[in-house]
ROVEX-482790 format. One record per residue (C-alpha): residue number from 1; y, z, x. Coordinates in Angstrom, 2 decimals. Example, Ala and Ser with C-alpha at 12.3 -4.5 7.8 and 13.67 -1.06 7.14 Angstrom:
num:1; c2:-4.50; c3:7.80; c1:12.30;
num:2; c2:-1.06; c3:7.14; c1:13.67;
***
This chain:
num:1; c2:12.45; c3:-11.75; c1:-43.13;
num:2; c2:11.96; c3:-12.03; c1:-39.39;
num:3; c2:14.56; c3:-10.32; c1:-37.28;
num:4; c2:15.62; c3:-12.04; c1:-34.09;
num:5; c2:16.08; c3:-9.95; c1:-31.00;
num:6; c2:19.42; c3:-10.70; c1:-29.38;
num:7; c2:19.26; c3:-12.03; c1:-25.86;
num:8; c2:20.42; c3:-9.51; c1:-23.29;
num:9; c2:23.47; c3:-10.42; c1:-21.28;
num:10; c2:22.76; c3:-10.19; c1:-17.55;
num:11; c2:24.80; c3:-10.66; c1:-14.41;
num:12; c2:23.67; c3:-13.63; c1:-12.36;
num:13; c2:24.75; c3:-12.04; c1:-9.10;
num:14; c2:22.74; c3:-8.87; c1:-9.82;
num:15; c2:19.70; c3:-10.94; c1:-10.80;
num:16; c2:19.93; c3:-12.89; c1:-7.56;
num:17; c2:20.28; c3:-9.71; c1:-5.46;
num:18; c2:17.23; c3:-8.19; c1:-7.14;
num:19; c2:15.38; c3:-11.46; c1:-6.70;
num:20; c2:16.24; c3:-11.34; c1:-3.00;
num:21; c2:14.67; c3:-7.88; c1:-2.68;
num:22; c2:11.61; c3:-8.89; c1:-4.70;
num:23; c2:11.09; c3:-11.96; c1:-2.52;
num:24; c2:10.94; c3:-9.76; c1:0.59;
num:25; c2:8.73; c3:-7.17; c1:-1.12;
num:26; c2:6.17; c3:-9.73; c1:-2.29;
num:27; c2:6.11; c3:-11.92; c1:0.80;
num:28; c2:2.82; c3:-12.17; c1:2.66;
num:29; c2:4.70; c3:-12.82; c1:5.90;
num:30; c2:8.23; c3:-12.22; c1:7.21;
num:31; c2:10.86; c3:-14.42; c1:5.58;
num:32; c2:14.08; c3:-15.94; c1:6.90;
num:33; c2:17.26; c3:-16.51; c1:4.92;
num:34; c2:16.37; c3:-20.16; c1:4.31;
num:35; c2:13.00; c3:-19.10; c1:2.85;
num:36; c2:14.66; c3:-16.72; c1:0.38;
num:37; c2:17.25; c3:-19.39; c1:-0.43;
num:38; c2:14.47; c3:-21.81; c1:-1.38;
num:39; c2:12.61; c3:-19.20; c1:-3.45;
num:40; c2:15.71; c3:-18.22; c1:-5.41;
num:41; c2:16.90; c3:-21.78; c1:-5.84;
num:42; c2:20.34; c3:-21.04; c1:-4.40;
num:43; c2:22.22; c3:-22.71; c1:-1.58;
num:44; c2:22.18; c3:-21.24; c1:1.89;
num:45; c2:25.78; c3:-20.00; c1:1.69;
num:46; c2:25.00; c3:-17.97; c1:-1.44;
num:47; c2:21.84; c3:-16.60; c1:0.19;
num:48; c2:23.89; c3:-15.39; c1:3.18;
num:49; c2:26.42; c3:-13.73; c1:0.85;
num:50; c2:23.55; c3:-11.89; c1:-0.84;
num:51; c2:22.14; c3:-10.91; c1:2.55;
num:52; c2:25.50; c3:-9.60; c1:3.77;
num:53; c2:25.89; c3:-7.49; c1:0.62;
num:54; c2:22.39; c3:-6.02; c1:0.75;
num:55; c2:22.58; c3:-5.53; c1:4.51;
num:56; c2:25.89; c3:-3.65; c1:4.20;
num:57; c2:24.16; c3:-1.13; c1:1.91;
num:58; c2:21.02; c3:-0.90; c1:4.09;
num:59; c2:18.75; c3:-2.46; c1:1.46;
num:60; c2:17.84; c3:-5.30; c1:3.83;
num:61; c2:17.52; c3:-5.42; c1:7.61;
num:62; c2:17.70; c3:-8.52; c1:9.77;
num:63; c2:15.36; c3:-8.45; c1:12.77;
num:64; c2:16.06; c3:-9.81; c1:16.24;
num:65; c2:14.00; c3:-12.95; c1:15.58;
num:66; c2:15.94; c3:-13.76; c1:12.42;
num:67; c2:13.30; c3:-12.56; c1:9.98;
num:68; c2:14.19; c3:-10.14; c1:7.21;
num:69; c2:12.69; c3:-6.87; c1:6.04;
num:70; c2:13.45; c3:-4.26; c1:3.43;
num:71; c2:15.92; c3:-1.67; c1:4.69;
num:72; c2:15.72; c3:2.12; c1:4.70;
num:73; c2:17.85; c3:2.53; c1:1.58;
num:74; c2:14.96; c3:1.14; c1:-0.47;
num:75; c2:13.15; c3:4.40; c1:0.24;
num:76; c2:15.87; c3:6.32; c1:-1.63;
num:77; c2:14.95; c3:4.44; c1:-4.80;
num:78; c2:11.26; c3:4.78; c1:-4.04;
num:79; c2:11.38; c3:8.55; c1:-3.55;
num:80; c2:13.44; c3:8.98; c1:-6.74;
num:81; c2:10.86; c3:6.92; c1:-8.62;
num:82; c2:7.96; c3:8.82; c1:-7.04;
num:83; c2:9.44; c3:12.21; c1:-7.92;
num:84; c2:9.35; c3:11.32; c1:-11.61;
num:85; c2:5.59; c3:11.79; c1:-11.58;
num:86; c2:4.14; c3:15.27; c1:-12.12;
num:87; c2:1.66; c3:15.09; c1:-9.22;
num:88; c2:4.08; c3:13.93; c1:-6.51;
num:89; c2:4.45; c3:17.31; c1:-4.79;
num:90; c2:0.77; c3:18.15; c1:-5.20;
num:91; c2:-0.27; c3:14.85; c1:-3.63;
num:92; c2:2.00; c3:15.36; c1:-0.65;
num:93; c2:0.70; c3:18.90; c1:-0.22;
num:94; c2:-2.93; c3:17.73; c1:-0.33;
num:95; c2:-2.37; c3:14.98; c1:2.24;
num:96; c2:-0.54; c3:17.45; c1:4.46;
num:97; c2:-3.50; c3:19.84; c1:4.25;
num:98; c2:-5.86; c3:17.02; c1:5.18;
num:99; c2:-3.77; c3:16.27; c1:8.27;
num:100; c2:-3.69; c3:19.95; c1:9.23;
num:101; c2:-7.43; c3:20.30; c1:8.67;
num:102; c2:-8.35; c3:17.31; c1:10.84;
num:103; c2:-5.39; c3:17.39; c1:13.22;
num:104; c2:-5.07; c3:13.63; c1:12.63;
num:105; c2:-2.73; c3:11.27; c1:10.79;
num:106; c2:-3.48; c3:11.45; c1:7.06;
num:107; c2:-2.23; c3:9.10; c1:4.38;
num:108; c2:-2.49; c3:8.28; c1:0.70;
num:109; c2:-2.46; c3:4.78; c1:-0.74;
num:110; c2:-1.86; c3:3.92; c1:-4.39;
num:111; c2:-3.09; c3:0.80; c1:-6.16;
num:112; c2:-0.16; c3:-1.37; c1:-7.23;
num:113; c2:0.03; c3:-4.94; c1:-8.50;
num:114; c2:-0.07; c3:-6.58; c1:-5.09;
num:115; c2:-2.35; c3:-4.23; c1:-3.17;
num:116; c2:-2.78; c3:-0.66; c1:-1.95;
num:117; c2:0.63; c3:0.76; c1:-1.10;
num:118; c2:0.92; c3:3.47; c1:1.57;
num:119; c2:2.75; c3:6.14; c1:-0.41;
num:120; c2:2.39; c3:9.25; c1:1.76;
num:121; c2:1.78; c3:9.56; c1:5.50;
num:122; c2:1.63; c3:12.73; c1:7.57;
num:123; c2:1.46; c3:12.05; c1:11.30;
num:124; c2:-0.90; c3:13.84; c1:13.64;
num:125; c2:0.71; c3:16.50; c1:15.87;
num:126; c2:-1.37; c3:15.33; c1:18.83;
num:127; c2:0.37; c3:13.48; c1:21.69;
num:128; c2:-2.05; c3:10.55; c1:21.33;
num:129; c2:-1.85; c3:9.44; c1:17.71;
num:130; c2:-1.96; c3:6.22; c1:15.77;
num:131; c2:0.82; c3:4.10; c1:14.33;
num:132; c2:0.95; c3:0.74; c1:12.61;
num:133; c2:0.91; c3:1.68; c1:8.94;
num:134; c2:4.04; c3:3.15; c1:7.42;
num:135; c2:5.23; c3:4.30; c1:4.02;
num:136; c2:5.68; c3:1.25; c1:1.84;
num:137; c2:3.14; c3:-0.90; c1:3.68;
num:138; c2:0.92; c3:-3.07; c1:1.50;
num:139; c2:-1.52; c3:-5.80; c1:2.48;
num:140; c2:-4.67; c3:-6.46; c1:4.54;
num:141; c2:-6.73; c3:-4.50; c1:2.00;
num:142; c2:-9.90; c3:-6.33; c1:3.03;
num:143; c2:-9.77; c3:-4.84; c1:6.54;
num:144; c2:-8.17; c3:-1.44; c1:5.83;
num:145; c2:-10.31; c3:1.58; c1:4.97;
num:146; c2:-8.08; c3:2.57; c1:2.05;
num:147; c2:-8.04; c3:-1.01; c1:0.78;
num:148; c2:-11.81; c3:-1.35; c1:0.89;
num:149; c2:-12.26; c3:2.06; c1:-0.76;
num:150; c2:-10.17; c3:0.83; c1:-3.69;
num:151; c2:-11.58; c3:-2.71; c1:-3.83;
num:152; c2:-15.10; c3:-1.32; c1:-4.12;
num:153; c2:-14.31; c3:0.40; c1:-7.42;
num:154; c2:-12.03; c3:-2.17; c1:-9.05;
num:155; c2:-13.31; c3:-4.24; c1:-11.96;
num:156; c2:-14.31; c3:-7.76; c1:-10.96;
num:157; c2:-11.30; c3:-9.57; c1:-12.46;
num:158; c2:-8.69; c3:-7.35; c1:-10.79;
num:159; c2:-10.63; c3:-7.33; c1:-7.52;
num:160; c2:-10.80; c3:-11.13; c1:-7.45;
num:161; c2:-7.08; c3:-11.38; c1:-8.19;
num:162; c2:-6.37; c3:-9.05; c1:-5.25;
num:163; c2:-8.72; c3:-11.11; c1:-3.08;
num:164; c2:-6.57; c3:-14.15; c1:-3.81;
num:165; c2:-3.51; c3:-12.28; c1:-2.55;
num:166; c2:-5.01; c3:-10.84; c1:0.62;
num:167; c2:-6.76; c3:-14.03; c1:1.70;
num:168; c2:-3.58; c3:-16.02; c1:1.16;
num:169; c2:-2.11; c3:-14.06; c1:4.07;
num:170; c2:-5.36; c3:-14.23; c1:6.09;
num:171; c2:-6.72; c3:-17.77; c1:5.64;
num:172; c2:-8.84; c3:-17.50; c1:8.80;
num:173; c2:-11.19; c3:-15.09; c1:7.01;
num:174; c2:-11.17; c3:-16.92; c1:3.68;
num:175; c2:-14.65; c3:-18.38; c1:3.94;
num:176; c2:-17.94; c3:-17.82; c1:2.07;
num:177; c2:-19.58; c3:-15.98; c1:4.96;
num:178; c2:-16.82; c3:-13.38; c1:5.33;
num:179; c2:-16.51; c3:-12.91; c1:1.57;
num:180; c2:-20.27; c3:-12.36; c1:1.24;
num:181; c2:-20.18; c3:-9.83; c1:4.09;
num:182; c2:-17.24; c3:-8.03; c1:2.45;
num:183; c2:-19.02; c3:-7.90; c1:-0.92;
num:184; c2:-22.06; c3:-6.30; c1:0.74;
num:185; c2:-19.81; c3:-3.74; c1:2.37;
num:186; c2:-18.07; c3:-2.96; c1:-0.94;
num:187; c2:-21.46; c3:-2.41; c1:-2.57;
num:188; c2:-22.36; c3:0.07; c1:0.17;
num:189; c2:-19.02; c3:1.84; c1:-0.30;
num:190; c2:-19.73; c3:2.29; c1:-4.01;
num:191; c2:-22.97; c3:4.02; c1:-3.10;
num:192; c2:-21.65; c3:6.29; c1:-0.35;
num:193; c2:-18.18; c3:7.06; c1:-1.73;
num:194; c2:-16.18; c3:6.33; c1:1.43;
num:195; c2:-14.98; c3:3.35; c1:3.46;
num:196; c2:-14.36; c3:2.83; c1:7.15;
num:197; c2:-12.25; c3:0.48; c1:9.21;
num:198; c2:-13.54; c3:0.39; c1:12.76;
num:199; c2:-10.75; c3:-1.30; c1:14.69;
num:200; c2:-10.59; c3:-4.09; c1:12.10;
num:201; c2:-6.90; c3:-3.58; c1:11.34;
num:202; c2:-5.73; c3:-2.19; c1:14.68;
num:203; c2:-7.43; c3:-2.21; c1:18.07;
num:204; c2:-8.43; c3:1.26; c1:19.28;
num:205; c2:-7.96; c3:2.83; c1:15.84;
num:206; c2:-10.62; c3:3.85; c1:13.32;
num:207; c2:-9.87; c3:4.95; c1:9.76;
num:208; c2:-11.95; c3:6.53; c1:7.03;
num:209; c2:-10.87; c3:6.75; c1:3.38;
num:210; c2:-12.23; c3:7.75; c1:-0.02;
num:211; c2:-11.04; c3:6.66; c1:-3.47;
num:212; c2:-9.52; c3:8.86; c1:-6.15;
num:213; c2:-9.63; c3:8.20; c1:-9.89;
num:214; c2:-7.71; c3:8.77; c1:-13.12;
num:215; c2:-8.97; c3:10.57; c1:-16.23;
num:216; c2:-10.44; c3:7.35; c1:-17.62;
num:217; c2:-12.44; c3:6.76; c1:-14.44;
num:218; c2:-10.38; c3:3.85; c1:-13.12;
num:219; c2:-9.63; c3:3.82; c1:-9.41;
num:220; c2:-6.03; c3:4.79; c1:-8.63;
num:221; c2:-5.91; c3:4.70; c1:-4.86;
num:222; c2:-7.42; c3:6.23; c1:-1.73;
num:223; c2:-6.78; c3:9.04; c1:0.71;
num:224; c2:-7.77; c3:8.81; c1:4.36;
num:225; c2:-7.20; c3:9.58; c1:8.00;
num:226; c2:-6.51; c3:7.38; c1:11.03;
num:227; c2:-7.26; c3:8.34; c1:14.61;
num:228; c2:-8.00; c3:6.89; c1:18.03;
num:229; c2:-11.54; c3:5.52; c1:17.71;
num:230; c2:-13.17; c3:7.76; c1:20.30;
num:231; c2:-11.75; c3:10.88; c1:18.66;
num:232; c2:-12.71; c3:9.95; c1:15.12;
num:233; c2:-16.23; c3:8.77; c1:15.94;
num:234; c2:-16.96; c3:12.00; c1:17.83;
num:235; c2:-16.27; c3:13.99; c1:14.62;
num:236; c2:-17.16; c3:11.28; c1:12.11;
num:237; c2:-19.20; c3:13.42; c1:9.70;
num:238; c2:-16.59; c3:16.18; c1:9.63;
num:239; c2:-13.79; c3:13.71; c1:8.93;
num:240; c2:-15.75; c3:11.89; c1:6.22;
num:241; c2:-16.45; c3:15.18; c1:4.47;
num:242; c2:-12.78; c3:16.20; c1:4.67;
num:243; c2:-11.61; c3:12.89; c1:3.21;
num:244; c2:-14.18; c3:12.94; c1:0.38;
num:245; c2:-13.18; c3:16.51; c1:-0.51;
num:246; c2:-9.49; c3:15.56; c1:-0.55;
num:247; c2:-10.14; c3:12.57; c1:-2.81;
num:248; c2:-12.24; c3:14.68; c1:-5.19;
num:249; c2:-9.49; c3:17.30; c1:-5.42;
num:250; c2:-6.85; c3:14.65; c1:-6.14;
num:251; c2:-9.10; c3:13.18; c1:-8.84;
num:252; c2:-9.52; c3:16.59; c1:-10.47;
num:253; c2:-5.77; c3:17.13; c1:-10.37;
num:254; c2:-5.12; c3:13.69; c1:-11.86;
num:255; c2:-7.54; c3:14.31; c1:-14.70;
num:256; c2:-6.02; c3:17.70; c1:-15.40;
num:257; c2:-2.52; c3:16.21; c1:-15.47;
num:258; c2:-3.59; c3:13.40; c1:-17.80;
num:259; c2:-5.30; c3:15.86; c1:-20.15;
num:260; c2:-2.18; c3:18.04; c1:-20.40;
num:261; c2:0.09; c3:15.20; c1:-21.50;
***
């Protein structure tokens, strides 16, 4: 006899509010209320009611140009989620040591469904330091050092799926010539173990990153540093070595954690 699983009763309003947040999180470009209204299939009045509710609790922010972004309260949920994992404190500590060692902004990105998410960022103490990426940022993996470091070690199917996402938000570079050039670069990254972004994502800023792996050898993310180009290039070998060492240590920690479960 086959047992039927009863359908769960859900609240439509809660589903719509969560859908609103997911629409902003997955958007390749800033959305307006009318865009979210169309995605959710609700009328504009309902969309504004959802916005007002989420905005009142700081889960959504409305920018001066009318576009929407996730609000700071989302980080409360994110940090609570992150702290469930056994390596959270160790990862933060390792990225902090990398920043202290290089005196530059250090960050860690983790591979998620829609890209490489900036999970930890420790800013440089120097007066002249870089900005642009922030915790929670995802996207532009094809021109970010951490993104390329991860793409290079993904299996072909998952890499191609991520390509589809990143090029959807960057159609100007979605051409055979650029893709062929990127594939050659990813092959080189696999051989050398590190990736670099030389002012590809942000003018005047160079980044170097190295991937870290889980116990089964699958790529999990990347750790790296960002600095004004002149400063990073002048100490390029030192910074590459520091990033590779940090990634190797995170990989060892990840494998040890997996083995102890």
